[in-house]
N, CA, C, O and the ligand as a Tripos MOL2 file, in Angstrom:
@<TRIPOS>MOLECULE
protein
  301   299    76     0     0
PROTEIN
NO_CHARGES

@<TRIPOS>ATOM
      1 N          -7.2630   15.3150  -16.4510 N.3       1 MET1
      2 CA         -8.2230   14.2130  -16.5730 C.3       1 MET1
      3 C          -9.6250   14.6920  -16.2060 C.2       1 MET1
      4 O          -9.8400   15.2480  -15.1290 O.2       1 MET1
      5 N         -10.5750   14.4710  -17.1150 N.am      2 SER2
      6 CA        -11.9270   14.9590  -16.8900 C.3       2 SER2
      7 C         -12.6920   14.0100  -15.9580 C.2       2 SER2
      8 O         -12.2870   12.8640  -15.7620 O.2       2 SER2
      9 N         -13.8200   14.5070  -15.3770 N.am      3 PRO3
     10 CA        -14.6290   13.6180  -14.5260 C.3       3 PRO3
     11 C         -15.1060   12.3820  -15.2940 C.2       3 PRO3
     12 O         -15.2890   11.3130  -14.7110 O.2       3 PRO3
     13 N         -15.3040   12.5360  -16.6080 N.am      4 GLU4
     14 CA        -15.7470   11.3860  -17.3920 C.3       4 GLU4
     15 C         -14.6640   10.3340  -17.5130 C.2       4 GLU4
     16 O         -14.9500    9.1360  -17.5240 O.2       4 GLU4
     17 N         -13.3990   10.7870  -17.6050 N.am      5 CYS5
     18 CA        -12.2700    9.8430  -17.6200 C.3       5 CYS5
     19 C         -12.2400    9.0650  -16.3200 C.2       5 CYS5
     20 O         -12.0340    7.8520  -16.3190 O.2       5 CYS5
     21 N         -12.4460    9.7660  -15.2080 N.am      6 ILE6
     22 CA        -12.4470    9.0960  -13.9090 C.3       6 ILE6
     23 C         -13.5960    8.1050  -13.8190 C.2       6 ILE6
     24 O         -13.4510    7.0190  -13.2580 O.2       6 ILE6
     25 N         -14.7370    8.4890  -14.3760 N.am      7 PHE7
     26 CA        -15.8780    7.5770  -14.4320 C.3       7 PHE7
     27 C         -15.5080    6.2970  -15.1850 C.2       7 PHE7
     28 O         -15.7980    5.1900  -14.7320 O.2       7 PHE7
     29 N         -14.8750    6.4660  -16.3210 N.am      8 VAL8
     30 CA        -14.4840    5.3020  -17.1280 C.3       8 VAL8
     31 C         -13.4830    4.4360  -16.3500 C.2       8 VAL8
     32 O         -13.5960    3.2100  -16.3290 O.2       8 VAL8
     33 N         -12.5130    5.0830  -15.7190 N.am      9 LEU9
     34 CA        -11.5070    4.3250  -14.9470 C.3       9 LEU9
     35 C         -12.1590    3.5600  -13.7860 C.2       9 LEU9
     36 O         -11.7500    2.4530  -13.4330 O.2       9 LEU9
     37 N         -13.1940    4.1970  -13.2030 N.am     10 ASP10
     38 CA        -13.8770    3.5580  -12.0730 C.3      10 ASP10
     39 C         -14.7040    2.3450  -12.4990 C.2      10 ASP10
     40 O         -14.9320    1.4350  -11.7010 O.2      10 ASP10
     41 N         -15.1510    2.3320  -13.7550 N.am     11 HIS11
     42 CA        -16.1200    1.3250  -14.1620 C.3      11 HIS11
     43 C         -15.6290    0.3940  -15.2400 C.2      11 HIS11
     44 O         -16.3590   -0.5080  -15.6520 O.2      11 HIS11
     45 N         -14.3850    0.5900  -15.7190 N.am     12 TYR12
     46 CA        -13.9640   -0.1880  -16.8850 C.3      12 TYR12
     47 C         -13.9930   -1.6910  -16.6610 C.2      12 TYR12
     48 O         -14.2680   -2.4700  -17.5740 O.2      12 TYR12
     49 N         -13.7020   -2.0820  -15.4190 N.am     13 ASN13
     50 CA        -13.6750   -3.5260  -15.1070 C.3      13 ASN13
     51 C         -15.0500   -4.1670  -15.3320 C.2      13 ASN13
     52 O         -15.1750   -5.2080  -15.9770 O.2      13 ASN13
     53 N         -16.0620   -3.5180  -14.7840 N.am     14 ASP14
     54 CA        -17.4270   -4.0260  -14.9550 C.3      14 ASP14
     55 C         -17.8440   -3.9190  -16.4270 C.2      14 ASP14
     56 O         -18.5410   -4.7870  -16.9520 O.2      14 ASP14
     57 N         -17.4010   -2.8330  -17.0810 N.am     15 TYR15
     58 CA        -17.7350   -2.6360  -18.4990 C.3      15 TYR15
     59 C         -17.1910   -3.7970  -19.3200 C.2      15 TYR15
     60 O         -17.9190   -4.3780  -20.1260 O.2      15 TYR15
     61 N         -15.9430   -4.1360  -19.1300 N.am     16 ILE16
     62 CA        -15.3170   -5.1880  -19.8940 C.3      16 ILE16
     63 C         -15.9480   -6.5360  -19.6140 C.2      16 ILE16
     64 O         -16.1380   -7.3420  -20.5250 O.2      16 ILE16
     65 N         -16.2720   -6.7810  -18.3570 N.am     17 SER17
     66 CA        -16.8340   -8.0950  -18.0370 C.3      17 SER17
     67 C         -18.3400   -8.1480  -18.2710 C.2      17 SER17
     68 O         -18.9780   -9.1650  -17.9990 O.2      17 SER17
     69 N         -18.9130   -7.0460  -18.7790 N.am     18 GLY18
     70 CA        -20.3250   -7.0660  -19.1510 C.3      18 GLY18
     71 C         -21.2500   -6.9560  -17.9480 C.2      18 GLY18
     72 O         -22.4270   -7.3060  -18.0400 O.2      18 GLY18
     73 N         -20.7340   -6.4720  -16.8150 N.am     19 GLU19
     74 CA        -21.5610   -6.3830  -15.6290 C.3      19 GLU19
     75 C         -22.0690   -4.9580  -15.3420 C.2      19 GLU19
     76 O         -22.7340   -4.7040  -14.3380 O.2      19 GLU19
     77 N         -21.7340   -4.0520  -16.2490 N.am     20 LEU20
     78 CA        -22.1220   -2.6720  -16.0350 C.3      20 LEU20
     79 C         -23.5710   -2.4790  -16.4900 C.2      20 LEU20
     80 O         -23.9820   -3.0280  -17.5130 O.2      20 LEU20
     81 N         -24.3410   -1.6980  -15.7280 N.am     21 VAL21
     82 CA        -25.7340   -1.4390  -16.1090 C.3      21 VAL21
     83 C         -25.7590   -0.6300  -17.4040 C.2      21 VAL21
     84 O         -24.8620    0.1780  -17.6440 O.2      21 VAL21
     85 N         -26.7890   -0.8420  -18.2490 N.am     22 PRO22
     86 CA        -26.8430   -0.2310  -19.5870 C.3      22 PRO22
     87 C         -26.6530    1.2850  -19.5960 C.2      22 PRO22
     88 O         -25.9970    1.8090  -20.4960 O.2      22 PRO22
     89 N         -27.2100    2.0040  -18.6160 N.am     23 GLU23
     90 CA        -27.0560    3.4760  -18.5850 C.3      23 GLU23
     91 C         -25.5910    3.8530  -18.4910 C.2      23 GLU23
     92 O         -25.1400    4.8090  -19.1220 O.2      23 GLU23
     93 N         -24.8460    3.0860  -17.6910 N.am     24 LYS24
     94 CA        -23.4320    3.4010  -17.5210 C.3      24 LYS24
     95 C         -22.6290    2.9560  -18.7100 C.2      24 LYS24
     96 O         -21.6310    3.5890  -19.0530 O.2      24 LYS24
     97 N         -23.0410    1.8700  -19.3540 N.am     25 VAL25
     98 CA        -22.3710    1.4220  -20.5890 C.3      25 VAL25
     99 C         -22.4410    2.5290  -21.6250 C.2      25 VAL25
    100 O         -21.4570    2.8350  -22.2980 O.2      25 VAL25
    101 N         -23.6460    3.1380  -21.7440 N.am     26 ILE26
    102 CA        -23.8430    4.2210  -22.7110 C.3      26 ILE26
    103 C         -22.9370    5.4020  -22.3780 C.2      26 ILE26
    104 O         -22.3350    6.0150  -23.2590 O.2      26 ILE26
    105 N         -22.8570    5.7050  -21.0820 N.am     27 ARG27
    106 CA        -22.0200    6.8390  -20.6620 C.3      27 ARG27
    107 C         -20.5390    6.5560  -20.9890 C.2      27 ARG27
    108 O         -19.8220    7.4330  -21.4720 O.2      27 ARG27
    109 N         -20.0970    5.3140  -20.7150 N.am     28 VAL28
    110 CA        -18.7140    4.9590  -21.0340 C.3      28 VAL28
    111 C         -18.4730    5.0670  -22.5220 C.2      28 VAL28
    112 O         -17.4780    5.6470  -22.9560 O.2      28 VAL28
    113 N         -19.3940    4.5030  -23.3170 N.am     29 GLU29
    114 CA        -19.2040    4.4770  -24.7530 C.3      29 GLU29
    115 C         -19.2520    5.8610  -25.3820 C.2      29 GLU29
    116 O         -18.5280    6.1410  -26.3380 O.2      29 GLU29
    117 N         -20.1130    6.7340  -24.8400 N.am     30 ASN30
    118 CA        -20.1690    8.0980  -25.3280 C.3      30 ASN30
    119 C         -18.8540    8.8100  -25.0650 C.2      30 ASN30
    120 O         -18.3740    9.5770  -25.9000 O.2      30 ASN30
    121 N         -18.2830    8.5560  -23.9150 N.am     31 HIS31
    122 CA        -17.0250    9.1900  -23.5880 C.3      31 HIS31
    123 C         -15.8860    8.6740  -24.4530 C.2      31 HIS31
    124 O         -15.0070    9.4380  -24.8500 O.2      31 HIS31
    125 N         -15.9000    7.3700  -24.7480 N.am     32 LEU32
    126 CA        -14.8350    6.7910  -25.5590 C.3      32 LEU32
    127 C         -14.7510    7.4270  -26.9480 C.2      32 LEU32
    128 O         -13.6700    7.5520  -27.5240 O.2      32 LEU32
    129 N         -15.9280    7.8300  -27.4780 N.am     33 LYS33
    130 CA        -15.9560    8.4550  -28.8020 C.3      33 LYS33
    131 C         -15.2060    9.7590  -28.8280 C.2      33 LYS33
    132 O         -14.7030   10.1690  -29.8740 O.2      33 LYS33
    133 N         -15.1230   10.4290  -27.6730 N.am     34 SER34
    134 CA        -14.5000   11.7540  -27.6470 C.3      34 SER34
    135 C         -13.1650   11.7520  -26.9290 C.2      34 SER34
    136 O         -12.5140   12.7930  -26.8370 O.2      34 SER34
    137 N         -12.7430   10.6070  -26.4180 N.am     35 CYS35
    138 CA        -11.5130   10.5940  -25.6430 C.3      35 CYS35
    139 C         -10.5940    9.4610  -26.0940 C.2      35 CYS35
    140 O         -10.7670    8.3150  -25.6790 O.2      35 CYS35
    141 N          -9.6060    9.7870  -26.9540 N.am     36 PRO36
    142 CA         -8.6940    8.7570  -27.4530 C.3      36 PRO36
    143 C          -7.9040    8.0650  -26.3560 C.2      36 PRO36
    144 O          -7.5650    6.8870  -26.4730 O.2      36 PRO36
    145 N          -7.6120    8.7980  -25.2920 N.am     37 ASN37
    146 CA         -6.8510    8.2050  -24.1760 C.3      37 ASN37
    147 C          -7.6020    7.0520  -23.5310 C.2      37 ASN37
    148 O          -7.0520    5.9720  -23.3160 O.2      37 ASN37
    149 N          -8.8770    7.3030  -23.2250 N.am     38 CYS38
    150 CA         -9.6750    6.2700  -22.5880 C.3      38 CYS38
    151 C          -9.9470    5.1380  -23.5730 C.2      38 CYS38
    152 O         -10.0050    3.9740  -23.1760 O.2      38 CYS38
    153 N         -10.1140    5.4670  -24.8470 N.am     39 GLU39
    154 CA        -10.3650    4.4370  -25.8390 C.3      39 GLU39
    155 C          -9.1890    3.4960  -25.9040 C.2      39 GLU39
    156 O          -9.3520    2.2770  -25.9460 O.2      39 GLU39
    157 N          -7.9730    4.0840  -25.9120 N.am     40 ARG40
    158 CA         -6.7450    3.2740  -25.9700 C.3      40 ARG40
    159 C          -6.6000    2.4300  -24.6930 C.2      40 ARG40
    160 O          -6.2590    1.2480  -24.7350 O.2      40 ARG40
    161 N          -6.8710    3.0790  -23.5780 N.am     41 PHE41
    162 CA         -6.7560    2.3660  -22.2960 C.3      41 PHE41
    163 C          -7.7140    1.1900  -22.2470 C.2      41 PHE41
    164 O          -7.3310    0.0860  -21.8600 O.2      41 PHE41
    165 N          -8.9550    1.4250  -22.6380 N.am     42 LEU42
    166 CA         -9.9530    0.3800  -22.5620 C.3      42 LEU42
    167 C          -9.6590   -0.7280  -23.5660 C.2      42 LEU42
    168 O          -9.8980   -1.9020  -23.2850 O.2      42 LEU42
    169 N          -9.1470   -0.3630  -24.7210 N.am     43 GLY43
    170 CA         -8.7720   -1.3590  -25.7160 C.3      43 GLY43
    171 C          -7.7230   -2.2890  -25.1680 C.2      43 GLY43
    172 O          -7.8020   -3.5070  -25.3280 O.2      43 GLY43
    173 N          -6.7250   -1.6910  -24.5100 N.am     44 ARG44
    174 CA         -5.6430   -2.4960  -23.9480 C.3      44 ARG44
    175 C          -6.1840   -3.3660  -22.7970 C.2      44 ARG44
    176 O          -5.8600   -4.5490  -22.6900 O.2      44 ARG44
    177 N          -7.0070   -2.7530  -21.9510 N.am     45 ALA45
    178 CA         -7.5440   -3.4820  -20.7930 C.3      45 ALA45
    179 C          -8.4450   -4.6570  -21.2250 C.2      45 ALA45
    180 O          -8.4140   -5.7280  -20.6190 O.2      45 ALA45
    181 N          -9.2340   -4.4390  -22.2680 N.am     46 SER46
    182 CA        -10.1290   -5.5230  -22.6770 C.3      46 SER46
    183 C          -9.3600   -6.6360  -23.3740 C.2      46 SER46
    184 O          -9.7470   -7.8030  -23.3050 O.2      46 SER46
    185 N          -8.2600   -6.2700  -24.0500 N.am     47 LYS47
    186 CA         -7.4110   -7.3130  -24.6570 C.3      47 LYS47
    187 C          -6.7920   -8.1900  -23.5640 C.2      47 LYS47
    188 O          -6.7330   -9.4150  -23.6730 O.2      47 LYS47
    189 N          -6.3390   -7.5170  -22.5170 N.am     48 LEU48
    190 CA         -5.7510   -8.2260  -21.3910 C.3      48 LEU48
    191 C          -6.7890   -9.1160  -20.7250 C.2      48 LEU48
    192 O          -6.5130  -10.2620  -20.3680 O.2      48 LEU48
    193 N          -7.9860   -8.5690  -20.5640 N.am     49 HIS49
    194 CA         -9.0730   -9.3350  -19.9540 C.3      49 HIS49
    195 C          -9.3840  -10.5680  -20.8070 C.2      49 HIS49
    196 O          -9.5690  -11.6650  -20.2810 O.2      49 HIS49
    197 N          -9.4390  -10.3750  -22.1280 N.am     50 GLY50
    198 CA         -9.7360  -11.4830  -23.0160 C.3      50 GLY50
    199 C          -8.7010  -12.5850  -22.8730 C.2      50 GLY50
    200 O          -9.0190  -13.7750  -22.8840 O.2      50 GLY50
    201 N          -7.4320  -12.1480  -22.7370 N.am     51 ARG51
    202 CA         -6.3590  -13.1150  -22.5870 C.3      51 ARG51
    203 C          -6.5100  -13.8850  -21.2580 C.2      51 ARG51
    204 O          -6.3020  -15.0970  -21.2080 O.2      51 ARG51
    205 N          -6.8700  -13.1720  -20.2040 N.am     52 THR52
    206 CA         -7.0230  -13.8210  -18.9070 C.3      52 THR52
    207 C          -8.1510  -14.8380  -18.9330 C.2      52 THR52
    208 O          -8.0130  -15.9530  -18.4290 O.2      52 THR52
    209 N          -9.2840  -14.4320  -19.5360 N.am     53 VAL53
    210 CA        -10.4130  -15.3300  -19.6530 C.3      53 VAL53
    211 C         -10.0070  -16.5440  -20.4860 C.2      53 VAL53
    212 O         -10.3740  -17.6780  -20.1780 O.2      53 VAL53
    213 N          -9.2390  -16.2810  -21.5530 N.am     54 GLY54
    214 CA         -8.7690  -17.3590  -22.3970 C.3      54 GLY54
    215 C          -7.9290  -18.3770  -21.6460 C.2      54 GLY54
    216 O          -8.0580  -19.5850  -21.8460 O.2      54 GLY54
    217 N          -7.0600  -17.8630  -20.7710 N.am     55 LEU55
    218 CA         -6.2140  -18.7460  -19.9720 C.3      55 LEU55
    219 C          -7.0470  -19.6210  -19.0440 C.2      55 LEU55
    220 O          -6.7630  -20.8030  -18.8460 O.2      55 LEU55
    221 N          -8.0930  -18.9990  -18.4780 N.am     56 LEU56
    222 CA         -8.9190  -19.7510  -17.5400 C.3      56 LEU56
    223 C          -9.6930  -20.8390  -18.2600 C.2      56 LEU56
    224 O         -10.0040  -21.8790  -17.6800 O.2      56 LEU56
    225 N         -10.0060  -20.5940  -19.5420 N.am     57 ARG57
    226 CA        -10.7890  -21.5750  -20.2990 C.3      57 ARG57
    227 C          -9.9290  -22.6930  -20.8440 C.2      57 ARG57
    228 O         -10.4470  -23.7290  -21.2590 O.2      57 ARG57
    229 N          -8.6010  -22.4950  -20.8490 N.am     58 THR58
    230 CA         -7.7320  -23.5390  -21.3520 C.3      58 THR58
    231 C          -7.8900  -24.7840  -20.5080 C.2      58 THR58
    232 O          -7.7600  -24.7400  -19.2850 O.2      58 THR58
    233 N          -8.1690  -25.8870  -21.1620 N.am     59 SER59
    234 CA         -8.4080  -27.0850  -20.3630 C.3      59 SER59
    235 C          -7.0800  -27.7360  -19.9870 C.2      59 SER59
    236 O          -6.0410  -27.4750  -20.5930 O.2      59 SER59
    237 N          -7.1490  -28.5760  -18.9860 N.am     60 ALA60
    238 CA         -5.9490  -29.2380  -18.4810 C.3      60 ALA60
    239 C          -5.4110  -30.2010  -19.5290 C.2      60 ALA60
    240 O          -6.1850  -30.7750  -20.2950 O.2      60 ALA60
    241 N          -4.1120  -30.3830  -19.5730 N.am     61 PRO61
    242 CA         -3.5330  -31.3360  -20.5130 C.3      61 PRO61
    243 C          -4.0940  -32.7370  -20.2860 C.2      61 PRO61
    244 O          -4.4700  -33.0960  -19.1700 O.2      61 PRO61
    245 N          -4.1450  -33.5130  -21.3500 N.am     62 GLN62
    246 CA         -4.7650  -34.8390  -21.2750 C.3      62 GLN62
    247 C          -4.0830  -35.7020  -20.2080 C.2      62 GLN62
    248 O          -4.7570  -36.4440  -19.4930 O.2      62 GLN62
    249 N          -2.7450  -35.6120  -20.0940 N.am     63 ALA63
    250 CA         -2.0050  -36.4430  -19.1100 C.3      63 ALA63
    251 C          -2.4920  -36.1460  -17.6890 C.2      63 ALA63
    252 O          -2.6830  -37.0450  -16.8700 O.2      63 ALA63
    253 N          -2.6850  -34.8460  -17.4290 N.am     64 LEU64
    254 CA         -3.1560  -34.4750  -16.0930 C.3      64 LEU64
    255 C          -4.5670  -34.9980  -15.8450 C.2      64 LEU64
    256 O          -4.8850  -35.4970  -14.7650 O.2      64 LEU64
    257 N          -5.4070  -34.8710  -16.8770 N.am     65 LYS65
    258 CA         -6.7840  -35.3630  -16.7440 C.3      65 LYS65
    259 C          -6.7880  -36.8580  -16.4220 C.2      65 LYS65
    260 O          -7.5070  -37.2930  -15.5220 O.2      65 LYS65
    261 N          -5.9870  -37.6540  -17.1520 N.am     66 SER66
    262 CA         -6.0520  -39.0790  -16.9020 C.3      66 SER66
    263 C          -5.4340  -39.4540  -15.5690 C.2      66 SER66
    264 O          -5.8720  -40.4090  -14.9270 O.2      66 SER66
    265 N          -4.3940  -38.6920  -15.1340 N.am     67 SER67
    266 CA         -3.8650  -39.0310  -13.8080 C.3      67 SER67
    267 C          -4.8530  -38.6750  -12.7230 C.2      67 SER67
    268 O          -4.9320  -39.3550  -11.7000 O.2      67 SER67
    269 N          -5.6250  -37.5880  -12.9460 N.am     68 ILE68
    270 CA         -6.6200  -37.2440  -11.9290 C.3      68 ILE68
    271 C          -7.7400  -38.2790  -11.9270 C.2      68 ILE68
    272 O          -8.1970  -38.7000  -10.8640 O.2      68 ILE68
    273 N          -8.1900  -38.6970  -13.1360 N.am     69 SER69
    274 CA         -9.3070  -39.6570  -13.1300 C.3      69 SER69
    275 C          -8.8290  -41.0370  -12.6460 C.2      69 SER69
    276 O          -9.6380  -41.8170  -12.1450 O.2      69 SER69
    277 N          -7.5400  -41.3490  -12.7860 N.am     70 SER70
    278 CA         -7.0700  -42.6280  -12.2510 C.3      70 SER70
    279 C          -7.0470  -42.5680  -10.7170 C.2      70 SER70
    280 O          -7.2500  -43.5790  -10.0440 O.2      70 SER70
    281 N          -6.8010  -41.3880  -10.1880 N.am     71 LEU71
    282 CA         -6.8730  -41.2140   -8.7250 C.3      71 LEU71
    283 C          -8.2870  -41.5040   -8.2250 C.2      71 LEU71
    284 O          -8.4870  -42.1520   -7.1980 O.2      71 LEU71
    285 N          -9.2640  -40.9990   -8.9900 N.am     72 PHE72
    286 CA        -10.6410  -41.2290   -8.6180 C.3      72 PHE72
    287 C         -11.0180  -42.6900   -8.7280 C.2      72 PHE72
    288 O         -11.7920  -43.2080   -7.9240 O.2      72 PHE72
    289 N         -10.4460  -43.3680   -9.7600 N.am     73 ASP73
    290 CA        -10.7560  -44.7790   -9.9410 C.3      73 ASP73
    291 C         -10.3080  -45.6120   -8.7350 C.2      73 ASP73
    292 O         -10.9770  -46.5570   -8.3150 O.2      73 ASP73
    293 N          -9.1360  -45.2150   -8.1940 N.am     74 LYS74
    294 CA         -8.5900  -45.9870   -7.0650 C.3      74 LYS74
    295 C          -9.3640  -45.7420   -5.7780 C.2      74 LYS74
    296 O          -9.4000  -46.5850   -4.8820 O.2      74 LYS74
    297 N          -9.9890  -44.5570   -5.7060 N.am     75 ALA75
    298 CA        -10.6870  -44.1990   -4.4700 C.3      75 ALA75
    299 C         -11.9410  -45.0580   -4.2350 C.2      75 ALA75
    300 O         -12.6350  -44.8760   -3.2350 O.2      75 ALA75
    301 ZN        -11.2500    9.9240  -21.0440 Zn       76 ZN76
@<TRIPOS>BOND
     1     1     2 1
     2     2     3 1
     3     3     4 2
     4     3     5 am
     5     5     6 1
     6     6     7 1
     7     7     8 2
     8     7     9 am
     9     9    10 1
    10    10    11 1
    11    11    12 2
    12    11    13 am
    13    13    14 1
    14    14    15 1
    15    15    16 2
    16    15    17 am
    17    17    18 1
    18    18    19 1
    19    19    20 2
    20    19    21 am
    21    21    22 1
    22    22    23 1
    23    23    24 2
    24    23    25 am
    25    25    26 1
    26    26    27 1
    27    27    28 2
    28    27    29 am
    29    29    30 1
    30    30    31 1
    31    31    32 2
    32    31    33 am
    33    33    34 1
    34    34    35 1
    35    35    36 2
    36    35    37 am
    37    37    38 1
    38    38    39 1
    39    39    40 2
    40    39    41 am
    41    41    42 1
    42    42    43 1
    43    43    44 2
    44    43    45 am
    45    45    46 1
    46    46    47 1
    47    47    48 2
    48    47    49 am
    49    49    50 1
    50    50    51 1
    51    51    52 2
    52    51    53 am
    53    53    54 1
    54    54    55 1
    55    55    56 2
    56    55    57 am
    57    57    58 1
    58    58    59 1
    59    59    60 2
    60    59    61 am
    61    61    62 1
    62    62    63 1
    63    63    64 2
    64    63    65 am
    65    65    66 1
    66    66    67 1
    67    67    68 2
    68    67    69 am
    69    69    70 1
    70    70    71 1
    71    71    72 2
    72    71    73 am
    73    73    74 1
    74    74    75 1
    75    75    76 2
    76    75    77 am
    77    77    78 1
    78    78    79 1
    79    79    80 2
    80    79    81 am
    81    81    82 1
    82    82    83 1
    83    83    84 2
    84    83    85 am
    85    85    86 1
    86    86    87 1
    87    87    88 2
    88    87    89 am
    89    89    90 1
    90    90    91 1
    91    91    92 2
    92    91    93 am
    93    93    94 1
    94    94    95 1
    95    95    96 2
    96    95    97 am
    97    97    98 1
    98    98    99 1
    99    99   100 2
   100    99   101 am
   101   101   102 1
   102   102   103 1
   103   103   104 2
   104   103   105 am
   105   105   106 1
   106   106   107 1
   107   107   108 2
   108   107   109 am
   109   109   110 1
   110   110   111 1
   111   111   112 2
   112   111   113 am
   113   113   114 1
   114   114   115 1
   115   115   116 2
   116   115   117 am
   117   117   118 1
   118   118   119 1
   119   119   120 2
   120   119   121 am
   121   121   122 1
   122   122   123 1
   123   123   124 2
   124   123   125 am
   125   125   126 1
   126   126   127 1
   127   127   128 2
   128   127   129 am
   129   129   130 1
   130   130   131 1
   131   131   132 2
   132   131   133 am
   133   133   134 1
   134   134   135 1
   135   135   136 2
   136   135   137 am
   137   137   138 1
   138   138   139 1
   139   139   140 2
   140   139   141 am
   141   141   142 1
   142   142   143 1
   143   143   144 2
   144   143   145 am
   145   145   146 1
   146   146   147 1
   147   147   148 2
   148   147   149 am
   149   149   150 1
   150   150   151 1
   151   151   152 2
   152   151   153 am
   153   153   154 1
   154   154   155 1
   155   155   156 2
   156   155   157 am
   157   157   158 1
   158   158   159 1
   159   159   160 2
   160   159   161 am
   161   161   162 1
   162   162   163 1
   163   163   164 2
   164   163   165 am
   165   165   166 1
   166   166   167 1
   167   167   168 2
   168   167   169 am
   169   169   170 1
   170   170   171 1
   171   171   172 2
   172   171   173 am
   173   173   174 1
   174   174   175 1
   175   175   176 2
   176   175   177 am
   177   177   178 1
   178   178   179 1
   179   179   180 2
   180   179   181 am
   181   181   182 1
   182   182   183 1
   183   183   184 2
   184   183   185 am
   185   185   186 1
   186   186   187 1
   187   187   188 2
   188   187   189 am
   189   189   190 1
   190   190   191 1
   191   191   192 2
   192   191   193 am
   193   193   194 1
   194   194   195 1
   195   195   196 2
   196   195   197 am
   197   197   198 1
   198   198   199 1
   199   199   200 2
   200   199   201 am
   201   201   202 1
   202   202   203 1
   203   203   204 2
   204   203   205 am
   205   205   206 1
   206   206   207 1
   207   207   208 2
   208   207   209 am
   209   209   210 1
   210   210   211 1
   211   211   212 2
   212   211   213 am
   213   213   214 1
   214   214   215 1
   215   215   216 2
   216   215   217 am
   217   217   218 1
   218   218   219 1
   219   219   220 2
   220   219   221 am
   221   221   222 1
   222   222   223 1
   223   223   224 2
   224   223   225 am
   225   225   226 1
   226   226   227 1
   227   227   228 2
   228   227   229 am
   229   229   230 1
   230   230   231 1
   231   231   232 2
   232   231   233 am
   233   233   234 1
   234   234   235 1
   235   235   236 2
   236   235   237 am
   237   237   238 1
   238   238   239 1
   239   239   240 2
   240   239   241 am
   241   241   242 1
   242   242   243 1
   243   243   244 2
   244   243   245 am
   245   245   246 1
   246   246   247 1
   247   247   248 2
   248   247   249 am
   249   249   250 1
   250   250   251 1
   251   251   252 2
   252   251   253 am
   253   253   254 1
   254   254   255 1
   255   255   256 2
   256   255   257 am
   257   257   258 1
   258   258   259 1
   259   259   260 2
   260   259   261 am
   261   261   262 1
   262   262   263 1
   263   263   264 2
   264   263   265 am
   265   265   266 1
   266   266   267 1
   267   267   268 2
   268   267   269 am
   269   269   270 1
   270   270   271 1
   271   271   272 2
   272   271   273 am
   273   273   274 1
   274   274   275 1
   275   275   276 2
   276   275   277 am
   277   277   278 1
   278   278   279 1
   279   279   280 2
   280   279   281 am
   281   281   282 1
   282   282   283 1
   283   283   284 2
   284   283   285 am
   285   285   286 1
   286   286   287 1
   287   287   288 2
   288   287   289 am
   289   289   290 1
   290   290   291 1
   291   291   292 2
   292   291   293 am
   293   293   294 1
   294   294   295 1
   295   295   296 2
   296   295   297 am
   297   297   298 1
   298   298   299 1
   299   299   300 2
@<TRIPOS>SUBSTRUCTURE
     1 MET1         2 RESIDUE 1 A MET
     2 SER2         6 RESIDUE 1 A SER
     3 PRO3        10 RESIDUE 1 A PRO
     4 GLU4        14 RESIDUE 1 A GLU
     5 CYS5        18 RESIDUE 1 A CYS
     6 ILE6        22 RESIDUE 1 A ILE
     7 PHE7        26 RESIDUE 1 A PHE
     8 VAL8        30 RESIDUE 1 A VAL
     9 LEU9        34 RESIDUE 1 A LEU
    10 ASP10       38 RESIDUE 1 A ASP
    11 HIS11       42 RESIDUE 1 A HIS
    12 TYR12       46 RESIDUE 1 A TYR
    13 ASN13       50 RESIDUE 1 A ASN
    14 ASP14       54 RESIDUE 1 A ASP
    15 TYR15       58 RESIDUE 1 A TYR
    16 ILE16       62 RESIDUE 1 A ILE
    17 SER17       66 RESIDUE 1 A SER
    18 GLY18       70 RESIDUE 1 A GLY
    19 GLU19       74 RESIDUE 1 A GLU
    20 LEU20       78 RESIDUE 1 A LEU
    21 VAL21       82 RESIDUE 1 A VAL
    22 PRO22       86 RESIDUE 1 A PRO
    23 GLU23       90 RESIDUE 1 A GLU
    24 LYS24       94 RESIDUE 1 A LYS
    25 VAL25       98 RESIDUE 1 A VAL
    26 ILE26      102 RESIDUE 1 A ILE
    27 ARG27      106 RESIDUE 1 A ARG
    28 VAL28      110 RESIDUE 1 A VAL
    29 GLU29      114 RESIDUE 1 A GLU
    30 ASN30      118 RESIDUE 1 A ASN
    31 HIS31      122 RESIDUE 1 A HIS
    32 LEU32      126 RESIDUE 1 A LEU
    33 LYS33      130 RESIDUE 1 A LYS
    34 SER34      134 RESIDUE 1 A SER
    35 CYS35      138 RESIDUE 1 A CYS
    36 PRO36      142 RESIDUE 1 A PRO
    37 ASN37      146 RESIDUE 1 A ASN
    38 CYS38      150 RESIDUE 1 A CYS
    39 GLU39      154 RESIDUE 1 A GLU
    40 ARG40      158 RESIDUE 1 A ARG
    41 PHE41      162 RESIDUE 1 A PHE
    42 LEU42      166 RESIDUE 1 A LEU
    43 GLY43      170 RESIDUE 1 A GLY
    44 ARG44      174 RESIDUE 1 A ARG
    45 ALA45      178 RESIDUE 1 A ALA
    46 SER46      182 RESIDUE 1 A SER
    47 LYS47      186 RESIDUE 1 A LYS
    48 LEU48      190 RESIDUE 1 A LEU
    49 HIS49      194 RESIDUE 1 A HIS
    50 GLY50      198 RESIDUE 1 A GLY
    51 ARG51      202 RESIDUE 1 A ARG
    52 THR52      206 RESIDUE 1 A THR
    53 VAL53      210 RESIDUE 1 A VAL
    54 GLY54      214 RESIDUE 1 A GLY
    55 LEU55      218 RESIDUE 1 A LEU
    56 LEU56      222 RESIDUE 1 A LEU
    57 ARG57      226 RESIDUE 1 A ARG
    58 THR58      230 RESIDUE 1 A THR
    59 SER59      234 RESIDUE 1 A SER
    60 ALA60      238 RESIDUE 1 A ALA
    61 PRO61      242 RESIDUE 1 A PRO
    62 GLN62      246 RESIDUE 1 A GLN
    63 ALA63      250 RESIDUE 1 A ALA
    64 LEU64      254 RESIDUE 1 A LEU
    65 LYS65      258 RESIDUE 1 A LYS
    66 SER66      262 RESIDUE 1 A SER
    67 SER67      266 RESIDUE 1 A SER
    68 ILE68      270 RESIDUE 1 A ILE
    69 SER69      274 RESIDUE 1 A SER
    70 SER70      278 RESIDUE 1 A SER
    71 LEU71      282 RESIDUE 1 A LEU
    72 PHE72      286 RESIDUE 1 A PHE
    73 ASP73      290 RESIDUE 1 A ASP
    74 LYS74      294 RESIDUE 1 A LYS
    75 ALA75      298 RESIDUE 1 A ALA
    76 ZN76       301 GROUP 0 **** ****
């Protein structure tokens, strides 16, 4: 594993969530072009991240919403 692979592994989380500074984004992306292993890893990690974010955005079922708002009504 090259130092650049380690750099990618250290920063992939921020890279995926868009919190990495532009200089480091460029460094990660340059490395991905030459390293299929990291490219595959990051592809899988970002898919997983997307799924997690998707789950968090899923809104509560309507039944739950109305039972919660009826609780508020009674308060
Ligand atoms: Zn690599």
